[in-house]
N, C-alpha and C positions, 0 to 999 in steps of 0.2 A: 720364188722361182725355183723350179725343180730342174737342176742342170745335170743330174746323174745320168739320165739316158744319153745326153749329148756327150758326156765324158766317155761313156761306153762305146758310142758310135765312133768317136775320134780314135779311141784305142784300136778299134777294129779296123778302121781305115789305115792306120799306121802299120798294123800287122799285115794287112793286104799289100801295102807298099813294099814291105820287106820281102814278101813272097814273090813280088813282081819285079825284083831288082834287075832282072835281065831285060825287062821291057821298060826302058826309061820313061817313055811317054805316059804309060798307064800308072807307073809308080809315082811319077811326078804329079799326075792328076789326083791320085789318092791323097798324097801329102797336102796338095793345095786345098782340097776339100776339108781336110782335118784342120788345117790352119784357119780356114774361114770359119768353121764351126766353133773353134776355140776362142775366137775373138769375142770379147764381151759385147753384149747388145748395148748399143749407144743410144741413150735417151737424151734429147735436147730439152732444156728448160728455158722457156721464153715467156715474154709478156711485154706489155708496154711499160714505160717508165713509171716507177712507184706502184707496181702491181703486187708487191710482196714477194717478188721472185728470189731475192737474195736470202730472205728469211726461210723461204721454202727450201732453198738449196741447203741451208744449214740443217733443216729437218731431215731431208732425204739422205744426206751424207753423214749425219750424226756428228758433224764438226761445228766449230764456232769460228771458222777461218774467214768467212765472207761477211763483212760488215754491212748491215742494212743502212741505207742513207736516203734522205729525201733530196739530196743534191746530186746532180749529174756526176758520173764517174768516168774515168778513162780506162777502166779495166778491160783487158782483152778477153776473149773466150777463156773459160776456166774448165779444164777437164778433170773431173773427179774420178779416181780409181781406188778400189779397195786396197788397203795396205795395213800392215801391222802397226804402223806409227804415222801420225799425222805430220805431213811435211809439204812444203810448197817449193816447186822448181819452176824454172822458166825455159821457154824454148822457142824455136822458129820452125814454121812449116817447111818441110823438105829437108830439114837438118836435125833429125831427132837425136843424133849423137852429140849435139851441142847443148842439150839440156844441162843446166848448171847443177852444181851441188845444191843440196836442200837449203832453203832459207826459211826462217820462222815467221817473218813479219810481212803479211800481205800488203799492208799500207806502205811499207818501205820500198817495195819493188813495183807497186802499181803504176807509177808514173813513167817507168822506163820503157824503152822501145822493144817490146817482145811481141811475138805473134800470139802466144798463148801462155797460160800458166797451167802447170800440171800438179794437181794436189792429190796426195794419198790420204785417205781417211779411213780409220778403223771402224767401219760401220758394217754390221751384219746385214742391214737392209740393202747395202750397195753390192752385196755378193753377186757375182755374175753379170754386173752391169758397169757401164761407164756413164757418168752424167756430164753432159756438156752444158754448162751454165752460160747462156748466150748473153752478149751485151744487149741491153734493153732496146727494143724498137721504139720508134717515134720519139727519140731523144733529140732535142734541137741542137745539142752540142756535138753530135757525131753522125757519120754516115751509117746507113744500114747495110752497106756492102759486106763488111766483115761478118756481121751477124748472119746474113744470108749464106755466105760461103761456108761458115762453120755448121750451119743447120743442115747443109747438104751432106755432111759427114754422118748425120744421125740416122738411126733406124726408126725412131719414134719420137713423139713430142708430148711434153706436158706444158700446157699453156695456162698461165696464171691470169686471173681476172680479179680485180678488186670488188668485193661484194657491194660496196657503197654505190658504185657506178658501173655495174658489171656488163660486159659484152657490148661495148659501144660499137658504132659503125666502123670507127677507125681500127678497133681490135679485129673485127671480122676481116677487114681488108688486109691488115698486117699478118694475121694468122694464116690466111689462105696463101700468102706469098711464100710461106715456109714449105708448103706442099703436103705435109704429113696428114692433114685433116681430110685430104681427098682419097686416102687409101685405107682408112680405118685404123690408122696408127697414131691417134691423138687422144689425149685425155684433157678435160677442162678442170682445172683446180680453182675453186672459188676460195679466195683468201680473205682474211680479216673478218671472219664470221663471229669472232669473239667480241666485236664492237657492240655496244648497247643498242645502237640504231639499227643493227642488222639482225640480231638474234631472234627477236620476236617476229620479224618478217621473213625469216629464212625459208620456211616452206613455200611461201608465195613466190619468193625470188627463184627458187629451184624449179618451180613449175614454169615460170616465165623463161628461164634459161633453157629448159628442155624443149620448149616450143621454138625459141629463137635460134638456139645454137646446137640442139641435140643432133641434127643431121651431120654436123661437122666432127662430132666426137663419139668415140665408142662408149664413153661414160663421163659423168659429171660428178666430181667429188668436192664436197665442202669441207674445209679443213681449218682448224684454229691452230696456226703454226706455233704460237707461244706455248699453248698447252701441250702440243705434241713434243716440242723441244724439252719442256720441263719433265715429260714422262720418260726421257732418255737419260742414260748415264753418260759420262764423258767419253766412253768408248763406243757409244752408239747402240748399246744393248737397251732393251726395254726395262726400265726400273719400276714403272707403274702401269701394268697392263690395262687397268680400268680407265685411267686417264688417257692412255694411248688410244683406246678404242673410242672414248667419248670425244676426243679431239678431231676425229675423222682421219687420223694418220693411218690407222690400221686398214681402213677401206681404201685409202689412196695407194698404199703399198701393195695391197691385193690387186688393185687395178693395174698398177705398173707391172707387177709380176705376171699377170695374165696376158698383158700385151706383149711382154718380152717372150713368153712361151709361144705365143702365136707367131711372132716374128721368127723365132728359131725353127718353127715347124714349117715355115713357107719354103 
């Protein structure tokens, strides 16, 4: 994602605001536009239960803070923001000043009553973005209301689908509820392509998904998250470029970056 032109525009708007100091309304509007442009593009990460979403969150953020599990969890939305050091904080909607001091153990705070968790992750891939890891849809143990409310905060969407049983009718229904697939701001990430039962049939699967789901997504990316994670260093930099590209992670990040650039340009 190329954010230098945005930085230049924001600097210009703030300079204009200074020259318009005598005109409070115009100066305020220039500052408001600069603030809006400087907000990171927010990308929601969603999918049905056991879609590989948590592992993909670890890949995108370069962190190892979200544990993948085959069991239902009670995690609230998790907002990932780029930062120099990985840390987890907790907070409540409407009360950002009450975000707590950093805590290191996600499992230790997951069961407490917070509206969201705020995670800083030292990932170069996350630069200029915020990722909102949404609670899984279609989880029998919880309501979808929290997920839908958090999704409304996002500018775009990455929807995870499990390659073994990809893009079921329930997925189509749940994905469309989030809204982003109706305005060209959604990417379909096909996970678990490293499974033996999937790899040989992947080209056929991708053709089927293009026909069944292509109209809802700007692009479809197949990604082996374990291979992508193994190609990253603990700080989120790419340690094995060949494995990174082979895993599909490079193509996924290129798609996310292109979507973010288009969102910023609108």
